C-alpha positions, 0 to 999 in steps of 0.5 A: 178883212173882206167878209164873205156876206153870203157865207155869213147869211148861209150860217144864219139861215142854218141857225134859223132852220135848226130853230124850227121857227119862221122869222119875220123879215123886213126887206127893202126892195129897189125894184122887181127885177132885183127882188125876184131872186131874193124873194125866191131865195129868202121866202124858203126861210122867212116870212117877208114884208117887201118894203118899197121905199125909193125916194131917189126914183125920178120921174114920178111916173118911173116910180109908179111903174116900178111899184106896179111891177113889184106888186104884180111880181108878188102876186105871180110868184109862188112862195113857201112862206107869205110875202106881203107888200108895203109901199113907203112914202114917195118923198123925192125932196128927201133924196135931193136934200141928201144929194146936195153938193154931190150932184157931180160925184160919179155913179158908185160914189159917196152919193150912192152910199148916202142913197143906200143909207137913206133907204135902209134907215127907213127900213131899219126904223119901220122894221124895229117899230114893227118888231121884225126879227131882221131887216135887209135890202135887195141892193146887194144883188146888183154887180154895180152896187158895193156889197161891203158898204151895204153891209156896213151900213146895215150893221151900223143901223142895226146898233142904232135901231136895235134890230138885227141886220141880215147880211147879204151879197145876193149876186153870189151863187148865181143870184144876179143870173137867176134874177135875169132868168126870173125877170124874163119868165115874168116879163118884168120891166127892166129899167136902164138906169138905177133910178135917180136923175143923176144916173139917168143922165 
């Protein structure tokens, strides 16, 4: 059965609004362009910590460039509830270890799924440690990313780390289109490859 993750999210947000509370959300971010709309949308309902953890990004200069763009964007945007930034450790060796034997797998296959998991697992672990109410990732905004797989991983990690996963398919409701508008508005650097050495090839 294909779940409509956007509808699931809207239901959850409705409950949040009724509660009158502002839950804390730990949001894994892949890059500033993808995060732009997600922050604009979710900061209306949550206090957000944007967690930048992407050991897949190659080379290191590219990684540093994306970190700076993320910080700049948070500084420039206006939010209803606070949005803070936390940078994870840059550990490309973890990505290469995970990708062993999958180097020739086409984009969008098993290597990518494991990469989603690698990044989301670190987010789930730290969200649980920090006693956040929810964790999620910006990854589902991309039309090239498998939202079903992302949510499946999120639910699995939710059980392991005992932390609620926020369902998402951020490309829905013109989310991807809005991210492009915000990227233009803030003159964001938009990379032409997902981030890893394999996608760059």
